[in-house]
C-alpha positions in Angstrom: 107.6 -27.7 -128.4 108.8 -25.5 -125.5 106.1 -23.6 -123.6 106.6 -20.1 -122.3 106.2 -19.9 -118.5 102.9 -18.5 -117.3 103.0 -14.9 -116.1 100.4 -13.3 -113.9 99.3 -9.9 -115.2 101.4 -8.0 -112.6 104.5 -9.9 -113.8 104.2 -9.1 -117.5 106.7 -6.6 -118.9 105.6 -3.1 -119.2 104.8 -2.6 -122.9 104.2 1.1 -122.8 105.8 3.3 -125.4 108.3 5.8 -124.3 105.9 8.6 -125.0 102.7 8.5 -122.9 99.6 8.1 -125.0 96.2 9.7 -124.3 94.9 6.6 -122.4 97.8 6.7 -120.0 97.5 10.4 -119.5 93.8 10.2 -118.8 94.3 7.4 -116.3 97.2 9.0 -114.5 95.3 12.3 -114.2 92.3 10.5 -112.7 94.5 8.6 -110.3 96.4 11.7 -109.2 93.1 13.4 -108.4 91.8 10.4 -106.4 92.3 11.4 -102.7 90.7 8.2 -101.4 93.2 6.1 -103.4 96.1 8.2 -102.0 94.8 7.8 -98.5 94.6 4.0 -98.9 98.2 4.0 -100.2 97.3 2.7 -103.6 100.0 3.0 -106.4 99.3 3.1 -110.1 101.8 0.6 -111.5 101.0 0.2 -115.2 98.7 1.5 -117.9 98.7 -0.3 -121.3 96.3 -0.4 -124.2 94.5 -3.3 -122.5 95.1 -3.1 -118.8 95.3 -0.9 -115.7 97.3 -2.2 -112.7 96.9 -0.7 -109.2 98.9 -2.0 -106.3 98.8 -1.8 -102.5 100.8 -3.0 -99.6 98.7 -4.3 -96.7 99.3 -2.0 -93.7 98.0 -2.3 -90.1 95.1 0.1 -90.7 93.8 -2.3 -93.5 93.4 -5.2 -91.1 90.0 -6.4 -89.7 89.4 -8.0 -86.3 90.6 -11.4 -87.6 94.0 -9.8 -88.3 93.7 -10.2 -92.1 93.0 -7.7 -94.9 89.5 -6.1 -94.5 87.2 -7.0 -97.4 86.3 -3.3 -97.9 90.0 -2.4 -98.4 90.3 -5.2 -101.0 87.1 -4.1 -102.7 88.5 -0.5 -102.8 91.7 -1.7 -104.5 89.8 -3.6 -107.2 87.2 -0.8 -107.6 90.1 1.7 -108.1 91.5 -0.3 -111.0 88.0 -0.8 -112.4 87.1 2.9 -112.3 90.4 3.9 -113.9 90.1 1.3 -116.7 86.4 2.2 -117.4 87.1 5.9 -117.6 90.3 5.5 -119.7 88.5 6.2 -123.0 87.7 9.8 -121.9 84.0 9.2 -121.5 82.3 9.4 -118.1 81.6 5.9 -116.9 79.7 5.2 -113.7 79.5 1.8 -112.0 76.0 0.3 -112.0 76.9 -3.3 -110.9 79.9 -4.8 -109.1 80.7 -8.2 -107.6 83.7 -9.4 -105.6 84.6 -13.0 -104.8 87.3 -13.4 -102.1 89.4 -16.4 -102.7 92.3 -16.2 -100.2 93.2 -14.0 -97.2 95.9 -11.4 -97.3 98.1 -10.4 -94.4 100.1 -7.6 -93.0 103.0 -6.8 -95.5 101.5 -8.6 -98.5 101.6 -6.6 -101.7 98.5 -6.9 -103.9 98.2 -6.1 -107.6 94.7 -5.4 -109.1 94.7 -5.8 -112.9 91.6 -4.5 -114.7 90.8 -5.7 -118.2 87.9 -4.6 -120.4 85.7 -7.6 -121.3 83.0 -5.9 -123.4 82.3 -2.3 -124.4 79.3 -1.0 -126.2 77.8 2.4 -126.7 76.3 2.7 -123.2 77.6 -0.3 -121.2 80.9 -1.8 -120.5 82.0 -4.8 -118.4 85.4 -5.3 -116.7 87.2 -8.0 -114.9 89.8 -7.3 -112.2 92.1 -10.0 -110.9 93.7 -9.3 -107.5 96.9 -11.2 -107.0 99.2 -11.4 -104.0 103.0 -11.0 -104.5 103.4 -14.8 -104.2 101.2 -15.3 -107.3 98.1 -16.4 -105.4 94.8 -14.9 -106.6 93.0 -13.4 -103.6 90.0 -11.9 -105.3 88.0 -11.8 -108.6 86.0 -8.7 -109.3 83.6 -7.9 -112.1 82.0 -4.6 -112.7 79.7 -3.0 -115.3 79.5 0.7 -116.0 77.0 3.0 -117.7 78.8 5.2 -120.2 77.3 8.7 -120.2 76.7 10.2 -123.7 78.8 13.3 -123.7 76.3 15.0 -126.0 73.5 14.8 -123.5 73.7 17.0 -120.4 73.5 15.1 -117.1 70.0 15.0 -115.4 69.5 17.3 -112.5 66.9 15.1 -111.0 64.1 17.6 -111.6 62.2 15.4 -113.9 
């Protein structure tokens, strides 16, 4: 039996239909409105029914005093993919817990792809996993995040009790 070669999420073929669906439109509009992501140089690469992929190339201003990618920049990339995926359903989803494990350094010129996948989704909570992979296939970070899903029928609290 011949086995298919393993593909990292960022290497998988784009399976989007020719006509953008509502999920993709929602994600692209949110990404286009994200000034921080633009300032960081993030690129929205792929939106499928199961994943959102955001990419960055490590530039000089992303480096820390050790000469490698700053952890905050890496967190921002993973968080961007997470926030887009968690809001792709059209509901307002807000992060309530996140975790990042750094597994390998990234250097100037490296291209990183953050692939967000929904793990669980209930009525009020959803959890996501984001794998951040360097262009040579090495995983550089694993991110998990949980969001609170705001009920669209209940107006947001104004904090006045």
